[in-house]
Kinemage of the C-alpha trace (Angstrom):
@kinemage 1
@onewidth
@group {chain A} dominant
@subgroup {mainchain}
@vectorlist {calphas} color= white
{ca met a 1} P 14.967 -27.926 -24.372
{ca tyr a 2} L 15.718 -25.368 -27.008
{ca glu a 3} L 17.945 -25.989 -30.124
{ca gly a 4} L 19.504 -28.642 -28.169
{ca his a 5} L 20.538 -26.647 -25.051
{ca thr a 6} L 18.494 -27.480 -21.864
{ca ile a 7} L 16.853 -24.175 -20.566
{ca gly a 8} L 16.478 -23.370 -16.824
{ca val a 9} L 14.464 -20.483 -15.593
{ca val a 10} L 14.535 -18.477 -12.457
{ca val a 11} L 11.803 -17.053 -10.988
{ca pro a 12} L 12.488 -14.813 -7.410
{ca ala a 13} L 9.378 -14.325 -6.039
{ca tyr a 14} L 8.732 -11.699 -2.999
{ca asn a 15} L 4.756 -11.321 -2.126
{ca glu a 16} L 3.935 -11.859 -5.887
{ca glu a 17} L 0.454 -13.449 -4.727
{ca gly a 18} L -1.792 -13.159 -7.759
{ca phe a 19} L 1.451 -12.837 -10.185
{ca val a 20} L 3.586 -15.367 -9.642
{ca gly a 21} L 1.236 -18.578 -10.683
{ca asp a 22} L 0.087 -16.806 -14.175
{ca val a 23} L 3.930 -15.927 -14.643
{ca leu a 24} L 4.305 -19.929 -14.162
{ca asp a 25} L 1.716 -20.881 -16.305
{ca ser a 26} L 2.900 -18.542 -19.302
{ca leu a 27} L 6.496 -20.073 -19.574
{ca pro a 28} L 7.160 -21.687 -22.813
{ca asp a 29} L 7.096 -25.477 -23.564
{ca phe a 30} L 10.851 -25.842 -24.096
{ca val a 31} L 11.554 -24.869 -20.697
{ca asp a 32} L 12.629 -27.854 -19.078
{ca arg a 33} L 12.878 -26.807 -15.193
{ca val a 34} L 11.702 -23.341 -13.445
{ca tyr a 35} L 13.634 -22.781 -9.949
{ca val a 36} L 11.025 -20.535 -8.332
{ca val a 37} L 12.187 -18.815 -5.242
{ca asp a 38} L 10.337 -17.089 -2.584
{ca asp a 39} L 12.249 -14.775 -0.300
{ca ala a 40} L 10.386 -15.464 2.786
{ca ser a 41} L 7.268 -13.965 1.128
{ca thr a 42} L 4.560 -12.515 4.194
{ca asp a 43} L 1.376 -12.946 1.725
{ca gly a 44} L 0.245 -16.431 -0.591
{ca thr a 45} L 2.787 -16.365 -2.666
{ca trp a 46} L 4.427 -19.337 -1.583
{ca asp a 47} L 1.293 -21.072 -1.477
{ca glu a 48} L 0.803 -20.165 -5.264
{ca ile a 49} L 4.125 -21.053 -5.835
{ca arg a 50} L 3.072 -24.856 -4.277
{ca ala a 51} L 0.275 -25.136 -5.775
{ca his a 52} L 2.190 -25.368 -8.891
{ca ala a 53} L 5.035 -27.270 -7.987
{ca ala a 54} L 5.672 -30.950 -8.661
{ca ile a 55} L 8.325 -31.177 -6.162
{ca glu a 56} L 9.703 -29.094 -3.278
{ca arg a 57} L 13.352 -28.630 -2.012
{ca ala a 58} L 14.744 -27.045 0.943
{ca pro a 59} L 16.574 -23.755 0.837
{ca arg a 60} L 20.224 -24.820 0.308
{ca ala a 61} L 20.043 -25.059 -3.750
{ca gly a 62} L 23.172 -27.444 -3.732
{ca glu a 63} L 20.204 -30.244 -2.860
{ca ser a 64} L 19.552 -32.768 -5.357
{ca asp a 65} L 16.230 -34.685 -5.921
{ca asp a 66} L 15.156 -37.662 -7.477
{ca thr a 67} L 12.174 -36.575 -9.507
{ca asp a 68} L 11.913 -34.935 -13.285
{ca gly a 69} L 9.160 -32.452 -12.084
{ca gln a 70} L 9.450 -29.409 -14.209
{ca val a 71} L 8.842 -26.513 -10.979
{ca val a 72} L 11.143 -26.807 -8.372
{ca ala a 73} L 10.171 -24.622 -5.196
{ca ile a 74} L 12.641 -23.339 -3.038
{ca gln a 75} L 11.884 -21.016 0.171
{ca his a 76} L 13.980 -18.718 2.176
{ca glu a 77} L 13.735 -18.909 5.567
{ca val a 78} L 14.593 -15.222 6.187
{ca asn a 79} L 13.912 -12.706 3.192
{ca arg a 80} L 17.563 -12.104 1.695
{ca gly a 81} L 16.769 -10.004 -0.855
{ca ala a 82} L 16.651 -10.156 -4.927
{ca gly a 83} L 19.811 -10.921 -5.602
{ca ala a 84} L 20.246 -13.615 -3.067
{ca ala a 85} L 17.128 -15.454 -4.208
{ca ile a 86} L 18.562 -15.711 -7.891
{ca lys a 87} L 21.711 -16.935 -6.447
{ca thr a 88} L 19.880 -19.718 -5.150
{ca gly a 89} L 18.194 -20.160 -8.158
{ca tyr a 90} L 21.593 -20.222 -9.843
{ca leu a 91} L 23.233 -22.210 -7.542
{ca ala a 92} L 20.379 -25.093 -8.280
{ca ala a 93} L 20.743 -24.598 -12.415
{ca arg a 94} L 24.590 -25.341 -11.890
{ca glu a 95} L 23.925 -28.377 -9.772
{ca asp a 96} L 21.677 -29.445 -12.313
{ca gln a 97} L 24.214 -28.793 -15.180
{ca thr a 98} L 21.048 -26.627 -16.663
{ca asp a 99} L 23.058 -25.306 -19.955
{ca ile a 100} L 21.145 -22.038 -20.363
{ca thr a 101} L 19.312 -20.228 -17.430
{ca val a 102} L 17.050 -17.565 -17.543
{ca thr a 103} L 15.876 -15.595 -14.901
{ca ile a 104} L 12.584 -13.637 -15.130
{ca asp a 105} L 10.631 -11.559 -12.678
{ca ala a 106} L 7.176 -12.917 -10.752
{ca asp a 107} L 5.574 -9.669 -11.231
{ca gly a 108} L 4.398 -10.230 -14.852
{ca gln a 109} L 6.410 -7.320 -16.394
{ca met a 110} L 8.522 -9.677 -18.594
{ca asp a 111} L 6.876 -11.284 -21.611
{ca pro a 112} L 7.988 -15.143 -21.476
{ca gly a 113} L 6.824 -14.832 -25.279
{ca met a 114} L 10.664 -13.401 -25.555
{ca met a 115} L 12.646 -15.691 -24.369
{ca thr a 116} L 14.026 -17.014 -27.537
{ca arg a 117} L 15.709 -13.647 -27.960
{ca phe a 118} L 17.624 -13.983 -24.969
{ca leu a 119} L 18.458 -17.535 -25.593
{ca asp a 120} L 19.351 -17.210 -29.552
{ca pro a 121} L 23.068 -14.990 -28.739
{ca ile a 122} L 24.111 -17.761 -26.512
{ca val a 123} L 22.899 -20.997 -28.856
{ca ala a 124} L 24.777 -18.967 -31.585
{ca gly a 125} L 27.732 -18.605 -29.416
{ca asp a 126} L 27.823 -14.943 -29.759
{ca ala a 127} L 27.112 -14.374 -25.835
{ca asp a 128} L 27.507 -15.938 -22.879
{ca tyr a 129} L 25.279 -13.552 -20.928
{ca ala a 130} L 22.055 -11.807 -22.673
{ca lys a 131} L 20.286 -8.923 -20.698
{ca gly a 132} L 17.538 -7.114 -21.516
{ca asn a 133} L 17.292 -3.260 -22.753
{ca arg a 134} L 14.225 -1.340 -22.128
{ca leu a 135} L 16.435 2.227 -22.761
{ca ser a 136} L 17.836 2.200 -26.520
{ca asn a 137} L 14.628 2.211 -28.048
{ca pro a 138} L 12.302 5.320 -27.357
{ca glu a 139} L 9.696 3.527 -28.367
{ca phe a 140} L 10.030 0.979 -25.670
{ca arg a 141} L 11.310 3.156 -22.815
{ca his a 142} L 8.275 5.681 -22.919
{ca glu a 143} L 6.090 3.895 -20.733
{ca met a 144} L 9.457 4.099 -17.958
{ca pro a 145} L 8.094 6.533 -15.220
{ca arg a 146} L 10.603 9.605 -15.538
{ca phe a 147} L 12.435 8.768 -11.930
{ca arg a 148} L 13.001 5.793 -12.809
{ca leu a 149} L 14.259 6.453 -16.369
{ca leu a 150} L 16.716 9.588 -14.580
{ca gly a 151} L 18.297 6.435 -12.480
{ca asn a 152} L 18.430 4.201 -14.473
{ca trp a 153} L 20.651 6.416 -17.049
{ca met a 154} L 22.336 7.250 -14.122
{ca leu a 155} L 23.251 3.576 -13.015
{ca thr a 156} L 23.775 2.832 -16.457
{ca trp a 157} L 27.296 5.059 -16.715
{ca leu a 158} L 28.299 3.942 -13.105
{ca thr a 159} L 28.263 0.252 -14.575
{ca arg a 160} L 29.914 0.627 -17.711
{ca ile a 161} L 32.679 2.294 -15.545
{ca ala a 162} L 32.383 -0.337 -12.999
{ca ser a 163} L 32.291 -3.417 -15.423
{ca gly a 164} L 34.074 -2.196 -18.365
{ca tyr a 165} L 30.838 -3.371 -20.812
{ca trp a 166} L 31.174 0.268 -22.212
{ca asp a 167} L 27.813 -0.617 -24.794
{ca val a 168} L 25.891 -2.024 -22.067
{ca thr a 169} L 22.352 -0.176 -21.181
{ca asp a 170} L 20.081 -0.860 -18.295
{ca pro a 171} L 22.175 -2.939 -16.037
{ca gln a 172} L 19.038 -2.940 -13.880
{ca asn a 173} L 17.069 -4.993 -16.215
{ca gly a 174} L 16.334 -8.528 -14.273
{ca tyr a 175} L 15.268 -10.142 -17.519
{ca thr a 176} L 18.489 -12.511 -18.625
{ca ala a 177} L 19.936 -15.361 -20.224
{ca ile a 178} L 23.233 -16.795 -18.979
{ca ser a 179} L 25.241 -19.841 -20.345
{ca leu a 180} L 26.961 -23.253 -18.127
{ca pro a 181} L 30.209 -22.089 -18.595
{ca ala a 182} L 29.559 -18.404 -17.779
{ca leu a 183} L 27.798 -19.595 -14.773
{ca glu a 184} L 30.604 -21.800 -13.590
{ca ala a 185} L 33.079 -19.096 -14.310
{ca ile a 186} L 31.880 -16.133 -11.745
{ca asp a 187} L 32.060 -16.281 -8.073
{ca leu a 188} L 28.731 -17.337 -7.707
{ca glu a 189} L 28.717 -17.725 -4.082
{ca gly a 190} L 30.280 -14.113 -3.141
{ca met a 191} L 27.049 -12.788 -5.859
{ca tyr a 192} L 25.899 -9.369 -4.188
{ca glu a 193} L 22.270 -10.358 -2.472
{ca tyr a 194} L 20.843 -6.887 -3.044
{ca tyr a 195} L 19.252 -5.363 -5.994
{ca gly a 196} L 22.262 -4.457 -7.519
{ca tyr a 197} L 23.167 -8.368 -8.520
{ca cys a 198} L 22.233 -7.266 -11.917
{ca asn a 199} L 24.916 -4.801 -11.617
{ca asp a 200} L 27.774 -7.080 -9.901
{ca ile a 201} L 27.362 -10.169 -12.323
{ca leu a 202} L 28.476 -7.753 -15.213
{ca val a 203} L 31.808 -7.009 -13.223
{ca lys a 204} L 32.409 -10.539 -12.300
{ca leu a 205} L 31.662 -11.405 -16.421
{ca asn a 206} L 34.117 -8.820 -17.437
{ca val a 207} L 36.768 -10.091 -14.798
{ca ala a 208} L 35.778 -13.699 -16.351
{ca gly a 209} L 36.070 -12.885 -19.842
{ca met a 210} L 32.702 -13.420 -20.803
{ca arg a 211} L 30.742 -11.908 -23.872
{ca val a 212} L 27.737 -10.170 -22.805
{ca ala a 213} L 24.645 -8.739 -25.351
{ca asp a 214} L 21.967 -6.549 -25.065
{ca val a 215} L 18.473 -7.755 -25.781
{ca asp a 216} L 16.128 -4.986 -26.479
{ca met a 217} L 12.172 -4.961 -24.705
{ca pro a 218} L 9.705 -2.476 -23.739
{ca ala a 219} L 9.362 -1.306 -20.740
{ca thr a 220} L 5.799 -2.433 -18.914
{ca tyr a 221} L 4.567 -1.222 -15.815
{ca gly a 222} L 0.848 -2.682 -14.219
{ca asp a 223} L -0.979 -3.125 -10.941
{ca glu a 224} L 2.342 -4.475 -9.173
{ca glu a 225} L 4.400 -2.666 -6.555
{ca ser a 226} L 8.300 -2.031 -6.337
{ca ser a 227} L 9.649 -2.864 -3.189
{ca ile a 228} L 12.427 -1.091 -3.652
{ca glu a 229} L 13.742 2.005 -1.158
{ca tyr a 230} L 15.566 4.507 -3.598
{ca asn a 231} L 16.843 6.333 -0.663
{ca asp a 232} L 18.829 2.943 0.463
{ca tyr a 233} L 19.190 1.589 -3.144
{ca ile a 234} L 21.245 4.276 -4.753
{ca pro a 235} L 23.841 4.338 -1.791
{ca lys a 236} L 24.340 0.976 -1.408
{ca val a 237} L 24.367 0.211 -5.058
{ca ser a 238} L 26.804 2.830 -6.003
{ca leu a 239} L 29.320 1.629 -3.277
{ca met a 240} L 29.130 -1.662 -4.255
{ca leu a 241} L 29.816 -0.569 -7.812
{ca leu a 242} L 32.901 1.637 -6.216
{ca arg a 243} L 34.281 -1.708 -4.831
{ca asn a 244} L 33.951 -3.749 -8.133
{ca phe a 245} L 35.330 -1.244 -10.235
{ca leu a 246} L 38.585 -1.437 -7.873
{ca trp a 247} L 38.243 -5.040 -7.797
{ca arg a 248} L 38.237 -5.276 -11.621
{ca leu a 249} L 40.947 -3.190 -11.867
{ca gly a 250} L 43.221 -5.126 -9.034
{ca ser a 251} L 42.028 -8.840 -10.847
{ca arg a 252} L 42.730 -7.518 -14.681
{ca tyr a 253} L 44.842 -4.883 -15.198
{ca arg a 254} L 46.803 -4.309 -11.919
{ca thr a 255} L 50.624 -3.688 -14.081
{ca his a 256} L 48.446 -2.811 -17.223
{ca pro a 257} L 48.666 1.041 -18.452
{ca leu a 258} L 45.109 0.928 -18.390
{ca gly a 259} L 45.079 0.565 -14.263
{ca ile a 260} L 48.095 2.712 -13.789
{ca ala a 261} L 46.061 5.616 -15.264
{ca tyr a 262} L 43.319 5.126 -13.540
{ca leu a 263} L 45.010 4.613 -10.317
{ca val a 264} L 47.215 8.224 -11.029
{ca gly a 265} L 44.065 9.887 -11.648
{ca ile a 266} L 42.316 8.456 -8.581
{ca val a 267} L 44.937 9.407 -5.973
{ca ser a 268} L 45.466 12.927 -7.855
{ca gly a 269} L 41.804 14.065 -7.623
{ca val a 270} L 41.733 12.892 -3.745
{ca val a 271} L 44.858 14.523 -3.423
{ca gly a 272} L 44.067 17.760 -5.131
{ca ile a 273} L 40.445 17.491 -2.855
{ca ala a 274} L 42.269 17.523 0.425
{ca leu a 275} L 44.843 20.640 -1.030
{ca gly a 276} L 41.754 22.383 -2.130
{ca val a 277} L 39.768 21.700 1.201
{ca arg a 278} L 43.010 22.791 3.283
{ca ala a 279} L 43.482 25.901 0.950
{ca ala a 280} L 39.813 26.920 1.672
{ca gly a 281} L 40.528 26.307 5.287
{ca ala a 282} L 43.743 28.826 5.065
{ca thr a 283} L 41.966 31.568 3.059
{ca leu a 284} L 39.193 31.983 6.194
{ca thr a 285} L 42.065 31.907 8.773
{ca gly a 286} L 44.042 34.417 6.915
{ca ser a 287} L 47.145 32.135 6.583
{ca glu a 288} L 49.404 32.507 3.688
{ca ser a 289} L 49.731 28.882 1.403
{ca asp a 290} L 50.025 27.536 -1.964
{ca asp a 291} L 47.752 24.786 -1.467
{ca gly a 292} L 45.396 26.232 -3.963
{ca arg a 293} L 48.119 25.800 -7.078
{ca lys a 294} L 48.967 22.645 -5.878
{ca ser a 295} L 45.284 21.248 -5.775
{ca leu a 296} L 44.298 22.946 -9.135
{ca thr a 297} L 47.552 20.651 -10.581
{ca ser a 298} L 46.694 18.010 -8.501
{ca leu a 299} L 43.151 17.596 -9.900
{ca val a 300} L 44.259 18.437 -13.395
{ca val a 301} L 46.520 15.101 -13.469
{ca gly a 302} L 43.709 13.359 -11.763
{ca val a 303} L 40.830 14.129 -14.862
{ca val a 304} L 43.595 13.292 -17.109
{ca gly a 305} L 44.449 10.043 -15.738
{ca ile a 306} L 40.674 8.793 -15.821
{ca ile a 307} L 40.148 10.002 -19.330
{ca val a 308} L 43.116 8.188 -19.941
{ca gly a 309} L 42.088 4.970 -18.047
{ca val a 310} L 38.473 5.377 -20.012
{ca val a 311} L 39.967 5.581 -23.194
{ca leu a 312} L 42.408 2.774 -22.842
{ca asp a 313} L 39.223 0.892 -20.893
{ca arg a 314} L 37.254 1.064 -23.849
{ca arg a 315} L 39.768 -0.127 -26.285
{ca glu a 316} L 40.610 -3.284 -24.114
{ca asn a 317} L 37.037 -4.062 -24.077
{ca thr a 318} L 35.636 -3.284 -27.033
């Protein structure tokens, strides 16, 4: 227990033999319950988890238990993705009515000694969700590989637009803490199960009216290997963010000037592009057409509409 709050920790693990046990051993003493979720690993991860677990339970996180063991071992029968492992742990923590639930990776990149920095904003009532940020401090981000840094900045801006949290940075960070009211307010069952779960949950939190805080932390890389396939990851997450952006607008701003501005901007932009393509086709065939002028007009309206939408969005969510 920390400052009168029960603390749970979700540790998703996939092929983390040699790492997950050390992570479990290093968790602070104030942690009340640890939900270790093995996402159908093919190495010795599950055996390592079981060696640390006081109890085991089935993959369905809604099941209750009659013991007071600190470590709860949960195993997926098939590999479902990082987001699914987090969701399974969240469901278990919600079922146990844990006051604050932390997520920390099983690869040893995240320092459990920093956990109080994530808990404090929630304990103080200043935030409902706290997440790590490796990008705000140049001293912290210098260890991050360049391709990851570039991808993170790109996804930062896409997530800001999709979620409405315009000051959030490093949305891919998996070191987080969430309050029980926030966990109960979002559609946990519908949580994205791929690596973009970090981005997805931010959109869900915004729609639920929750407050988010960034926590500065260093970027640390060791001997662990990432299982992310970026040629598959980026298109999937980008498409998910587009769907979530449209869902957020429909849920919160359907008749709001913000939503109308975005809608006008998007529709005009699409029409402008379509007219531009048709104008290019007419030019190639030597046909006469004023689609070029119409395309330019539509594109200008589209850009203005989106800019107005962004300005109103920032004002509404600051």
